[in-house]
Structures are given as structure tokens and as C-alpha cells.
KOLLOLO-876253 format. One line per 8 residues: number of its first residue (from 1); their letters; for each residue x, y, z of N, C-alpha, C, O. Coordinates in nm, 4 decimals. Atoms other than C-alpha are relative to their C-alpha. Layout:
BEGIN
NUM) a) X/Y/Z/X/Y/Z/X/Y/Z/X/Y/Z | ...
//
This chain:
BEGIN
1) msistktg) 0.0257/-0.0653/0.1254/9.7285/7.6143/-2.8943/0.0301/-0.0920/-0.1145/0.1379/-0.1512/-0.1190 | -0.0156/0.0889/0.1094/9.6826/7.4194/-3.2108/0.0609/0.0759/-0.1232/0.0317/0.1926/-0.1493 | -0.0644/-0.0618/0.1193/9.8903/7.4848/-3.5225/-0.1019/0.0123/-0.1141/-0.0861/0.0957/-0.2032 | 0.1017/-0.0013/0.1025/9.5815/7.4143/-3.7356/-0.1191/0.0854/0.0442/-0.2013/0.0445/0.1262 | 0.1076/-0.0937/-0.0413/9.3491/7.7158/-3.7091/-0.1208/-0.0121/-0.0904/-0.2307/0.0290/-0.0533 | 0.1023/0.0166/0.1000/9.1460/7.6289/-4.0220/-0.0552/0.1312/-0.0542/-0.1484/0.1303/-0.1347 | 0.0449/-0.1307/0.0513/9.1017/8.0025/-4.0848/0.0488/0.0273/-0.1403/0.0016/0.1208/-0.2050 | -0.0460/-0.0184/0.1381/9.2901/7.9684/-4.4118/-0.0537/-0.0993/-0.0988/-0.0024/-0.1091/-0.2103
9) dkgetslf) 0.0504/0.1064/0.0821/9.0842/7.6886/-4.5553/-0.0650/0.0502/-0.1308/-0.0865/-0.0278/-0.2235 | 0.0629/-0.0576/0.1182/8.9259/7.9250/-4.8104/0.1038/0.0744/-0.0889/0.0670/0.1486/-0.1800 | -0.1035/-0.0662/0.0795/9.2607/8.0439/-4.9500/0.0404/0.1372/0.0392/0.1065/0.2082/-0.0366 | -0.0402/-0.1300/-0.0474/9.3010/8.3504/-4.7422/0.0773/-0.0145/0.1306/0.0692/-0.1167/0.1986 | -0.0717/-0.0038/-0.1293/9.5249/8.4445/-4.4490/-0.0147/0.1368/0.0599/-0.0520/0.2322/-0.0084 | 0.0148/-0.1315/-0.0705/9.5244/8.7224/-4.1923/0.1344/0.0693/-0.0005/0.2390/0.0064/0.0159 | -0.1143/-0.0880/-0.0171/9.7685/9.0094/-4.1947/0.0020/0.0407/0.1480/-0.0956/0.0186/0.2198 | -0.0124/-0.0426/-0.1381/9.8932/9.1517/-3.8636/-0.1139/0.0895/0.0517/-0.1554/0.0834/0.1674
17) dgsriskg) 0.1029/-0.0970/-0.0403/9.6286/9.4221/-3.8662/-0.1402/-0.0647/0.0076/-0.2382/0.0006/0.0432 | 0.1311/0.0714/-0.0035/9.3508/9.1556/-3.8898/-0.0680/-0.0068/-0.1368/-0.1631/-0.0831/-0.1539 | 0.0586/0.0073/0.1327/9.2705/9.2188/-4.2558/0.0355/-0.1355/-0.0639/0.1332/-0.1998/-0.0255 | -0.0174/0.1278/0.0659/9.2426/8.9143/-4.4828/0.0534/0.0254/-0.1400/0.0207/0.1255/-0.2037 | -0.0594/-0.0153/0.1315/9.4406/8.8597/-4.8021/0.0110/-0.1402/-0.0602/0.0208/-0.2391/0.0126 | -0.0145/0.1224/0.0687/9.4643/8.5892/-5.0658/0.1380/-0.0610/0.0248/0.2385/0.0100/0.0275 | -0.1234/0.0690/-0.0199/9.7294/8.3296/-5.0034/0.0830/0.0044/-0.1290/0.2044/-0.0159/-0.1264 | -0.0687/-0.0110/0.1289/9.8146/8.3717/-5.3731/0.0484/0.1414/-0.0344/0.0973/0.1665/-0.1445
25) srkinsvg) -0.0447/-0.1359/0.0301/9.8932/8.7394/-5.3426/0.1506/0.0082/-0.0112/0.2216/-0.0767/0.0429 | -0.1473/-0.0252/0.0124/10.2391/8.8699/-5.4328/0.0615/0.0136/0.1420/0.1677/-0.0419/0.1703 | -0.0543/-0.0258/-0.1320/10.2882/8.9813/-5.0746/0.0147/-0.1244/0.0848/0.1164/-0.1417/0.1520 | -0.0049/0.1239/-0.0767/10.2084/8.6465/-4.9149/0.0957/-0.0944/-0.0687/0.1656/-0.1682/0.0008 | -0.0996/0.0763/0.0673/10.4119/8.4729/-5.1842/0.1362/0.0411/0.0458/0.2199/-0.0457/0.0704 | -0.1268/-0.0517/-0.0434/10.7028/8.6949/-5.0818/0.0363/-0.0526/0.1403/0.1511/-0.0884/0.1665 | -0.0241/0.0565/-0.1342/10.6652/8.5821/-4.7201/0.0378/-0.1462/-0.0134/0.1244/-0.1934/0.0603 | -0.0357/0.1424/0.0228/10.6780/8.2215/-4.8459/0.1409/-0.0130/-0.0561/0.2129/-0.1058/-0.0192
33) yidelnse) -0.1350/0.0077/0.0511/10.9959/8.2928/-5.0428/0.1057/0.0265/0.1084/0.2124/-0.0348/0.1117 | -0.0873/-0.0275/-0.1168/11.1537/8.4409/-4.7295/0.0112/-0.1283/0.0852/0.1198/-0.1625/0.1321 | 0.0009/0.1217/-0.0806/11.0549/8.1228/-4.5449/0.0848/-0.1116/-0.0679/0.1559/-0.1838/0.0019 | -0.0807/0.0959/0.0759/11.2142/7.9010/-4.8170/0.1464/0.0347/0.0155/0.2283/-0.0539/0.0399 | -0.1423/-0.0444/-0.0224/11.5376/8.1067/-4.7925/0.0476/-0.0371/0.1374/0.1569/-0.0908/0.1559 | -0.0331/0.0305/-0.1389/11.5321/8.0694/-4.4181/0.0210/-0.1454/0.0214/0.1115/-0.1835/0.0957 | -0.0244/0.1449/-0.0148/11.4966/7.6934/-4.4444/0.1253/-0.0481/-0.0632/0.1920/-0.1375/-0.0112 | -0.1231/0.0371/0.0664/11.7795/7.6678/-4.6890/0.1202/0.0393/0.0872/0.2190/-0.0340/0.0918
41) iglivskt) -0.0994/-0.0418/-0.0909/11.9919/7.8624/-4.4426/0.0121/-0.1004/0.1146/0.1217/-0.1358/0.1581 | -0.0023/0.0987/-0.1101/11.8882/7.6181/-4.1701/0.0761/-0.1263/-0.0400/0.1408/-0.1872/0.0452 | -0.0759/0.1165/0.0464/12.0346/7.3339/-4.3836/0.1484/0.0283/0.0180/0.2229/-0.0593/0.0618 | -0.1459/-0.0328/-0.0159/12.3726/7.5154/-4.3827/0.0383/-0.0031/0.1453/0.1441/-0.0536/0.1829 | -0.0284/0.0024/-0.1478/12.3499/7.5658/-4.0071/0.0187/-0.1453/0.0497/0.1067/-0.1750/0.1306 | -0.0042/0.1341/-0.0449/12.2864/7.1982/-3.9646/0.1294/-0.0752/-0.0416/0.1648/-0.1770/0.0179 | -0.1180/0.0663/0.0530/12.6021/7.1089/-4.1614/0.1324/0.0710/0.0346/0.2395/0.0114/0.0236 | -0.1258/-0.0752/-0.0146/12.8520/7.3835/-4.0702/0.0795/-0.0412/0.1183/0.0240/-0.0794/0.2213
49) yseefese) -0.0990/0.0272/-0.1032/13.1564/7.3218/-3.8611/0.0367/0.1291/0.0743/0.0944/0.1244/0.1830 | -0.0539/-0.1330/-0.0425/13.2150/7.6930/-3.8003/-0.1058/0.0698/0.0909/-0.2190/0.0990/0.0523 | 0.0875/-0.0729/-0.0924/13.0702/7.8589/-3.4933/-0.0252/0.1431/-0.0500/-0.1316/0.2002/-0.0259 | 0.0114/-0.1324/0.0567/13.1330/8.1916/-3.6699/-0.1193/0.0000/-0.0989/-0.2093/0.0835/-0.0892 | 0.1079/0.0066/0.0977/12.9076/8.0886/-3.9624/-0.1332/-0.0291/0.0694/-0.2350/0.0332/0.0391 | 0.1257/0.0399/-0.0649/12.6507/7.9253/-3.7357/-0.0634/0.1160/0.0729/-0.1850/0.1335/0.0666 | 0.0536/-0.1164/-0.0737/12.6133/8.2375/-3.5199/-0.0569/0.1036/-0.0979/-0.1676/0.1541/-0.0792 | 0.0450/-0.0979/0.1017/12.5885/8.4694/-3.8231/-0.1263/-0.0458/-0.0669/-0.2212/0.0310/-0.0823
57) lkiiqnel) 0.1197/0.0483/0.0715/12.3411/8.2503/-4.0013/-0.1253/-0.0005/0.0837/-0.2345/0.0301/0.0356 | 0.1190/-0.0055/-0.0892/12.1138/8.2203/-3.7029/-0.0517/0.1389/0.0193/-0.1729/0.1574/0.0303 | 0.0436/-0.1360/-0.0080/12.1085/8.5987/-3.6706/-0.0779/0.0353/-0.1290/-0.1855/0.0949/-0.1232 | 0.0701/-0.0228/0.1291/12.0154/8.6200/-4.0412/-0.1348/-0.0679/0.0031/-0.2328/-0.0061/-0.0385 | 0.1252/0.0743/-0.0059/11.7438/8.3579/-3.9870/-0.1046/0.0761/0.0823/-0.2209/0.0841/0.0426 | 0.0905/-0.0828/-0.0820/11.5898/8.5725/-3.7083/-0.0434/0.1241/-0.0774/-0.1609/0.1608/-0.0784 | 0.0356/-0.1195/0.0738/11.6121/8.8820/-3.9268/-0.0939/-0.0298/-0.1156/-0.1775/0.0537/-0.1502 | 0.0977/0.0378/0.1036/11.4328/8.6966/-4.2064/-0.1387/-0.0190/0.0524/-0.2352/0.0111/-0.0180
65) fvigsdla) 0.1314/0.0029/-0.0583/11.1478/8.6236/-3.9689/-0.0574/0.1431/0.0232/-0.1777/0.1657/0.0097 | 0.0420/-0.1415/-0.0161/11.1335/8.9986/-3.8962/-0.0452/0.0522/-0.1400/-0.1460/0.1221/-0.1506 | 0.0435/-0.0445/0.1374/11.1164/9.0622/-4.2737/-0.1318/-0.0624/-0.0335/-0.2186/0.0083/-0.0848 | 0.1312/0.0670/0.0216/10.8311/8.8072/-4.3042/-0.1125/0.0766/0.0704/-0.2159/0.1051/0.0099 | 0.0976/-0.0712/-0.0788/10.6409/8.9875/-4.0300/-0.0219/0.1417/-0.0618/-0.1344/0.1902/-0.0742 | 0.0033/-0.1381/0.0563/10.7262/9.3280/-4.1844/-0.0848/-0.0075/-0.1303/-0.1739/0.0755/-0.1486 | 0.0753/0.0059/0.1237/10.5918/9.2176/-4.5283/-0.1457/-0.0296/0.0249/-0.2307/0.0152/-0.0521 | 0.1376/0.0399/-0.0225/10.2753/9.0726/-4.3736/-0.0778/0.1045/0.0779/-0.1922/0.0824/0.1176
73) tpmntret) 0.0664/-0.1064/-0.0714/10.1959/9.3986/-4.2030/-0.0100/0.1240/-0.0835/0.0916/0.1733/-0.1327 | 0.0137/-0.1218/0.0784/10.0537/9.6964/-4.3825/0.0863/0.1112/0.0631/0.0986/0.1197/0.1853 | -0.0910/-0.1003/-0.0457/10.2901/9.9926/-4.3595/-0.0636/0.1035/0.0969/0.0074/0.1666/0.1752 | 0.0672/-0.0964/-0.0886/10.0290/10.2086/-4.1799/-0.0231/-0.0633/0.1367/-0.0806/0.0027/0.2232 | 0.0147/0.0658/-0.1308/10.0317/9.9583/-3.8885/0.1274/0.0111/0.0759/0.2315/-0.0291/0.0240 | -0.1192/-0.0248/-0.0743/10.2774/10.0460/-3.6187/0.0346/-0.1086/0.0985/0.1503/-0.1160/0.1398 | -0.0296/0.1008/-0.0996/10.2477/9.7503/-3.3793/0.0570/-0.1269/-0.0547/-0.0045/-0.2331/-0.0446 | -0.0706/0.1169/0.0508/10.4895/9.5159/-3.5412/0.1511/0.0198/0.0016/0.1992/0.1319/0.0179
81) krlqerhl) -0.1490/-0.0076/0.0131/10.8619/9.4380/-3.5692/0.0186/0.0346/-0.1472/-0.0491/-0.0196/-0.2345 | -0.0369/-0.0399/0.1314/11.0099/9.6032/-3.8730/0.1541/-0.0122/-0.0093/0.2284/0.0070/0.0869 | -0.1411/-0.0009/0.0273/11.3457/9.5588/-4.0320/0.0473/0.1418/0.0082/-0.0188/0.2317/-0.0438 | -0.0444/-0.1362/-0.0255/11.5527/9.8607/-3.9330/0.1369/0.0262/-0.0634/0.2037/-0.0670/-0.1080 | -0.1277/-0.0423/0.0583/11.8563/10.0487/-4.0583/0.1171/-0.0753/0.0727/0.2186/-0.1043/0.0095 | -0.1049/0.0646/-0.0763/12.0650/9.8791/-3.7846/0.0243/-0.1416/-0.0518/0.1379/-0.1888/-0.0481 | -0.0121/0.1288/0.0598/11.9979/9.5396/-3.9444/0.0779/0.0055/-0.1287/0.1646/-0.0789/-0.1512 | -0.0726/-0.0224/0.1222/12.1208/9.6637/-4.2804/0.1468/0.0346/0.0275/0.2374/-0.0158/-0.0390
89) qrieknve) -0.1365/-0.0375/-0.0317/12.4254/9.8227/-4.1218/0.0854/-0.1192/0.0515/0.2053/-0.1287/0.0252 | -0.0685/0.1227/-0.0485/12.5122/9.4921/-3.9483/0.0467/-0.0858/-0.1189/0.1593/-0.1354/-0.1214 | -0.0343/0.0816/0.1165/12.5028/9.3087/-4.2822/0.1133/0.0717/-0.0763/0.2102/0.0079/-0.1175 | -0.1040/-0.0711/0.0712/12.7078/9.5835/-4.4482/0.1397/-0.0094/0.0682/0.2427/-0.0185/0.0015 | -0.1210/0.0192/-0.0777/12.9673/9.5574/-4.1709/0.0622/-0.1347/-0.0296/0.1831/-0.1459/-0.0502 | -0.0455/0.1387/0.0240/12.9913/9.1822/-4.2263/0.0532/-0.0113/-0.1431/0.1523/-0.0801/-0.1675 | -0.0466/0.0055/0.1403/13.0249/9.2332/-4.6041/0.1437/0.0625/-0.0081/0.2311/0.0092/-0.0764 | -0.1309/-0.0633/-0.0024/13.3202/9.4692/-4.5408/0.1019/-0.0916/0.0659/0.2145/-0.1007/0.0171
97) eyeskvdi) -0.0886/0.0846/-0.0715/13.4772/9.2270/-4.2980/0.0452/-0.1216/-0.0870/0.1635/-0.1547/-0.0942 | -0.0376/0.1141/0.0876/13.4621/8.9287/-4.5363/0.0745/0.0437/-0.1235/0.1616/-0.0281/-0.1726 | -0.0769/-0.0528/0.1194/13.5799/9.1438/-4.8309/0.1451/0.0116/0.0331/0.2301/-0.0131/-0.0525 | -0.1395/-0.0159/-0.0383/13.8956/9.2075/-4.6392/0.0747/-0.1335/0.0186/0.1974/-0.1349/0.0286 | -0.0561/0.1300/-0.0215/13.9540/8.8348/-4.5946/0.0166/-0.0898/-0.1238/0.0833/-0.1931/-0.1182 | 0.0028/0.0876/0.1195/13.9065/8.6984/-4.9488/0.0498/0.0797/-0.1201/0.0588/0.2025/-0.1188 | -0.0375/-0.0589/0.1270/14.0258/8.7592/-5.3005/-0.1218/-0.0040/-0.0919/-0.1747/-0.1108/-0.1228 | 0.1112/-0.0071/0.0895/13.7486/8.8836/-5.5259/0.0416/0.0618/-0.1311/-0.0287/0.1484/-0.1833
105) snfvlpgg) -0.0527/-0.0566/0.1221/13.9552/8.9599/-5.8338/-0.0588/-0.0617/-0.1230/-0.0466/-0.0033/-0.2307 | 0.0661/0.0667/0.1151/13.7664/8.7158/-6.0627/-0.1389/-0.0470/0.0352/-0.1723/-0.0655/0.1522 | 0.1264/0.0710/-0.0168/13.4216/8.5790/-6.1118/0.0397/-0.1503/0.0143/0.1299/-0.2006/-0.0526 | -0.0291/0.1420/-0.0213/13.4191/8.2216/-5.9874/-0.1262/-0.0799/-0.0260/-0.2385/-0.0305/-0.0158 | 0.1158/0.0903/0.0140/13.2008/7.9254/-6.0617/-0.0478/-0.0432/0.1386/0.0335/-0.0722/0.2264 | 0.0487/0.0446/-0.1328/12.9730/7.8334/-5.7710/0.0468/-0.1420/0.0279/0.0444/-0.2280/-0.0601 | -0.0451/0.1377/-0.0345/13.1060/7.5312/-5.5888/0.1053/0.0096/0.1062/0.1132/0.1059/0.1824 | -0.1103/0.0145/-0.1054/13.4013/7.4246/-5.3747/-0.0490/-0.1018/0.1023/-0.0961/-0.2098/0.0664
113) teiasllh) 0.0479/0.0914/-0.1020/13.3159/7.2669/-5.0431/-0.1542/-0.0070/0.0020/-0.2247/0.0717/-0.0611 | 0.1463/0.0117/-0.0094/12.9696/7.1506/-4.9564/-0.0671/0.1232/0.0602/-0.1732/0.1653/0.0140 | 0.0526/-0.1173/-0.0657/12.9113/7.4485/-4.7281/0.0107/0.1208/-0.0949/-0.0814/0.2024/-0.0983 | -0.0133/-0.1111/0.0924/13.0436/7.6944/-4.9920/-0.1035/-0.0134/-0.1095/-0.1633/0.0861/-0.1506 | 0.1012/0.0282/0.1036/12.8161/7.5294/-5.2540/-0.1396/0.0398/0.0538/-0.2179/0.1018/-0.0181 | 0.1305/-0.0361/-0.0559/12.5168/7.5716/-5.0248/-0.0116/0.1484/0.0268/-0.1215/0.2029/0.0169 | 0.0032/-0.1430/-0.0099/12.6122/7.9321/-4.9540/-0.0288/0.0648/-0.1356/-0.1016/0.1637/-0.1435 | 0.0334/-0.0515/0.1360/12.6078/7.9918/-5.3325/-0.1473/-0.0218/-0.0329/-0.2078/0.0634/-0.0979
121) ivrtqsrn) 0.1402/0.0225/0.0219/12.2601/7.8355/-5.3444/-0.0832/0.1033/0.0711/-0.1759/0.1589/0.0122 | 0.0803/-0.1019/-0.0731/12.1273/8.0682/-5.0738/0.0294/0.1427/-0.0551/-0.0545/0.2323/-0.0459 | -0.0273/-0.1307/0.0694/12.3019/8.3591/-5.2539/-0.0965/0.0212/-0.1104/-0.1581/0.1273/-0.1204 | 0.0874/-0.0195/0.1138/12.1022/8.2948/-5.5671/-0.1448/0.0047/0.0421/-0.2251/0.0741/-0.0203 | 0.1389/-0.0075/-0.0526/11.7829/8.2331/-5.3658/-0.0251/0.1404/0.0569/-0.1331/0.1966/0.0391 | 0.0178/-0.1357/-0.0547/11.8395/8.5647/-5.1863/-0.0232/0.0983/-0.1147/-0.1082/0.1863/-0.1009 | 0.0212/-0.0850/0.1132/11.8645/8.7378/-5.5237/-0.1417/-0.0186/-0.0596/-0.2095/0.0765/-0.0984 | 0.1349/0.0301/0.0540/11.5493/8.5644/-5.6417/-0.1066/0.0640/0.0875/-0.2010/0.1247/0.0367
129) verkivrv) 0.0989/-0.0546/-0.0935/11.3586/8.6696/-5.3293/0.0022/0.1572/-0.0111/-0.1021/0.2221/-0.0040 | -0.0056/-0.1433/0.0175/11.4883/9.0277/-5.3755/-0.0825/0.0451/-0.1250/-0.1593/0.1412/-0.1202 | 0.0745/-0.0388/0.1266/11.3512/9.0390/-5.7351/-0.1511/-0.0069/0.0206/-0.2259/0.0788/-0.0265 | 0.1429/0.0171/-0.0207/11.0142/8.9108/-5.6220/-0.0524/0.1077/0.0896/-0.1632/0.1572/0.0689 | 0.0469/-0.1051/-0.0945/10.9929/9.1620/-5.3373/0.0002/0.1373/-0.0701/-0.0835/0.2226/-0.0406 | -0.0003/-0.1241/0.0801/11.0883/9.4434/-5.5804/-0.1334/0.0067/-0.0768/-0.1941/0.1135/-0.0843 | 0.1258/0.0001/0.0697/10.7833/9.3386/-5.7834/-0.1186/0.0367/0.0932/-0.2116/0.1047/0.0497 | 0.1007/-0.0346/-0.0966/10.5667/9.3664/-5.4692/0.0070/0.1540/0.0226/-0.0957/0.2217/0.0261
137) seveeinp) -0.0186/-0.1449/-0.0294/10.7113/9.7164/-5.4025/-0.0494/0.0904/-0.1147/-0.0784/0.2082/-0.0941 | 0.0513/-0.0792/0.1141/10.6017/9.8277/-5.7537/-0.1546/0.0197/0.0086/-0.2082/0.1077/-0.0587 | 0.1462/-0.0108/-0.0063/10.2317/9.7798/-5.6594/-0.0522/0.0388/0.1389/-0.1658/0.0835/0.1547 | 0.0421/-0.0460/-0.1351/10.2240/9.8458/-5.2860/0.1209/0.0384/0.0835/0.2335/-0.0044/0.0580 | -0.1027/-0.0500/-0.0840/10.4204/10.0171/-5.0172/0.0580/-0.1097/0.0923/-0.0173/-0.1787/0.1610 | -0.0648/0.0894/-0.0954/10.6728/9.8028/-4.8284/0.1217/0.0800/0.0593/0.1603/0.1847/0.0073 | -0.1146/-0.0552/-0.0643/10.9655/9.8849/-4.5969/0.1148/0.0001/-0.1005/0.1544/-0.1085/-0.1428 | -0.1077/-0.0036/0.1017/11.2432/9.9993/-4.8397/0.1303/-0.0627/0.0478/0.2139/-0.0998/-0.0346
145) iiikylnr) -0.1202/0.0604/-0.0485/11.5130/9.8635/-4.6115/0.0101/-0.1496/-0.0315/0.1190/-0.2070/-0.0363 | 0.0054/0.1454/0.0344/11.3992/9.5066/-4.6988/0.0790/-0.0316/-0.1267/0.1596/-0.1247/-0.1299 | -0.0710/0.0216/0.1265/11.5243/9.5335/-5.0569/0.1468/0.0260/0.0103/0.2264/-0.0492/-0.0459 | -0.1439/-0.0254/-0.0227/11.8535/9.6871/-4.9553/0.0649/-0.1136/0.0768/0.1745/-0.1584/0.0430 | -0.0517/0.1069/-0.0880/11.9046/9.4224/-4.6912/0.0209/-0.1284/-0.0825/0.1261/-0.1915/-0.0724 | -0.0181/0.1186/0.0775/11.8412/9.1357/-4.9349/0.1098/0.0108/-0.1045/0.1789/-0.0864/-0.1351 | -0.1096/-0.0249/0.0964/12.0750/9.2915/-5.1895/0.1337/-0.0233/0.0636/0.2187/-0.0919/0.0068 | -0.1269/0.0173/-0.0763/12.3562/9.3072/-4.9315/0.0166/-0.1455/0.0488/0.1277/-0.1984/0.0539
153) lsdlfylm) -0.0040/0.1374/-0.0500/12.2645/8.9620/-4.7977/0.0586/-0.0938/-0.1054/0.1407/-0.1801/-0.0743 | -0.0548/0.0901/0.1016/12.3344/8.7961/-5.1300/0.1528/0.0260/-0.0170/0.2284/-0.0678/-0.0422 | -0.1391/-0.0276/0.0004/12.6703/8.9747/-5.1338/0.0760/-0.0748/0.1152/0.1835/-0.1318/0.0962 | -0.0588/0.0625/-0.1133/12.7426/8.8419/-4.7879/0.0159/-0.1511/-0.0206/0.1204/-0.2090/0.0089 | -0.0101/0.1429/0.0233/12.6587/8.4840/-4.8848/0.1106/-0.0367/-0.1057/0.1732/-0.1422/-0.0959 | -0.1051/0.0239/0.0951/12.8960/8.5115/-5.1844/0.1362/0.0057/0.0686/0.2196/-0.0823/0.0478 | -0.1229/-0.0163/-0.0701/13.1777/8.6342/-4.9658/0.0212/-0.1144/0.1022/0.1336/-0.1619/0.1180 | -0.0113/0.1102/-0.0912/13.1096/8.3680/-4.7072/0.0397/-0.1306/-0.0693/0.1150/-0.2121/-0.0160
161) alyenrnq) -0.0390/0.1200/0.0803/13.1337/8.1010/-4.9796/0.1465/0.0055/-0.0346/0.2169/-0.0946/-0.0211 | -0.1417/-0.0149/0.0282/13.4692/8.2352/-5.0864/0.0875/-0.0239/0.1231/0.1912/-0.0902/0.1180 | -0.0772/0.0179/-0.1299/13.5865/8.2509/-4.7229/0.0012/-0.1470/0.0414/0.1038/-0.1976/0.0868 | 0.0025/0.1428/-0.0342/13.4753/7.8942/-4.6621/0.0962/-0.0772/-0.0870/0.1706/-0.1606/-0.0353 | -0.0928/0.0739/0.0891/13.6664/7.7663/-4.9640/0.1441/0.0351/0.0320/0.2305/-0.0523/0.0255 | -0.1348/-0.0372/-0.0355/13.9741/7.9620/-4.8626/0.0413/-0.0707/0.1291/0.1523/-0.1231/0.1383 | -0.0355/0.0670/-0.1280/13.9638/7.8227/-4.5079/0.0158/-0.1485/-0.0108/0.0852/-0.2095/0.0705 | -0.0122/0.1441/0.0184/13.9272/7.4682/-4.6387/0.1004/-0.0300/-0.1091/0.1082/-0.1434/-0.1562
169) skkespvn) -0.1036/0.0120/0.1068/14.2071/7.5239/-4.8952/-0.0601/-0.0600/-0.1257/0.0029/-0.1420/-0.1925 | 0.0721/0.0404/0.1260/13.9573/7.4631/-5.1779/0.0086/0.1100/-0.0972/-0.0504/0.2163/-0.0774 | -0.0190/-0.0990/0.1009/14.0588/7.6492/-5.4840/-0.1260/0.0121/-0.0865/-0.1806/-0.0876/-0.1336 | 0.1146/-0.0229/0.0881/13.7731/7.8096/-5.6784/0.0375/-0.0062/-0.1489/0.1532/0.0157/-0.1849 | -0.0215/-0.0003/0.1430/13.7373/7.7750/-6.0533/-0.0433/0.1381/-0.0510/-0.1599/0.1749/-0.0369 | 0.0428/-0.1228/0.0537/13.7464/8.1145/-6.2186/-0.0864/-0.0221/-0.1247/-0.0715/-0.1233/-0.1932 | 0.0826/0.0117/0.1223/13.4885/8.1737/-6.4947/0.0909/0.0135/-0.1172/0.1781/0.1003/-0.1201 | -0.0725/-0.0071/0.1259/13.6315/8.1058/-6.8383/-0.0849/0.0581/-0.1040/-0.1710/-0.0130/-0.1558
177) fdi) 0.0799/-0.0667/0.0989/13.4821/8.3545/-7.0777/0.0418/-0.0312/-0.1400/-0.0230/0.0123/-0.2352 | -0.0547/0.0293/0.1297/13.6907/8.2160/-7.3635/-0.0401/-0.1356/-0.0539/0.0260/-0.1897/-0.1426 | 0.0336/0.1362/0.0444/13.5090/7.8887/-7.4088/-0.0773/0.0038/-0.1351/-0.1140/-0.1010/-0.1882
//
């Protein structure tokens, strides 16, 4: 099987149900943003020392592929993988777990260790993707769990960054609102 199908040479791509859509559509752009986020997470996986982080991030990467498939499939099509409530619940459980391990009494400047800094980058990218997918949801039906998942995902990345800094004894810089 060749990676180059040439079926998209005119600026269109196929959805799961076989229909064609412009590669410039909001929906297909959203799939691309999910892919970018997934690649940025892959960078963290390549650098992390923590099996705990690596395992969690790889699960998230797989779930992002499910989101991409979900977005690329019209809601009236049943033969596809969809993000489910259980995926959202898993992220929420992890958020609760990390919240219990870190101090979140102040806003902090993004940074710290290299891994924490990268986690802050994917946190902001996750928020960006969420905003773009919200715009898609305003004009066409999408799986509502996707937006909730991305919202919680950015929270998880924030907490993971704090956790990484704590574990590496790297003190965060609190935001100074009095400058």
C-alpha cells in the first residue's frame, strides 16, 4: 500500500463515509490541529525520563487519533471509533490525582524543567485546538465529548508540568501582578 494515493491532489479529502470535503474546511483543519498537538506530545515522550508520563502521554496520543477519526466522520455514520465518556472520565481521574500531588495556590509562569516547559506548550496548544473545535461545533454537529476532553486535557498538562517541576525540585515562578 502506498502512502501517496493522489486522491487529494485537487484539494479535497475523503471522510470516513466516503464523502469528499475541502482540505481547507474547518473540520479538516481541526483534524490537522489534533495531529500537531499529537506530534508535540510525541516530542515530550521522546525526552521524558518518567515511565509514568510516557505511559500517560502515549494513551493520550492514541485518544487524539480517535478524536481525529471522530471529527472526520459525520455524526450520522456509526462505523467508526468515537471518543467516549470513559475517555473523559480517565482524564478527569488523572486531573484529580495530579491535583492531590501539587500546590496550585498561585498562577505560575510557564517554565521550569525542559519537560515542564514542553508540557506548558502542549497545554496552550490543547486550549488552542479546543477553541478551534468549538468553532466547528457552532456550524456542524460533532461529538460533544471532544470539547470536554480537550478542556480537561489542558488542565492535565498544567498539573503534569507542576508535578514535573516538583519532582525535579524546580521552583516555579509565581505570576507577579504588581509589575
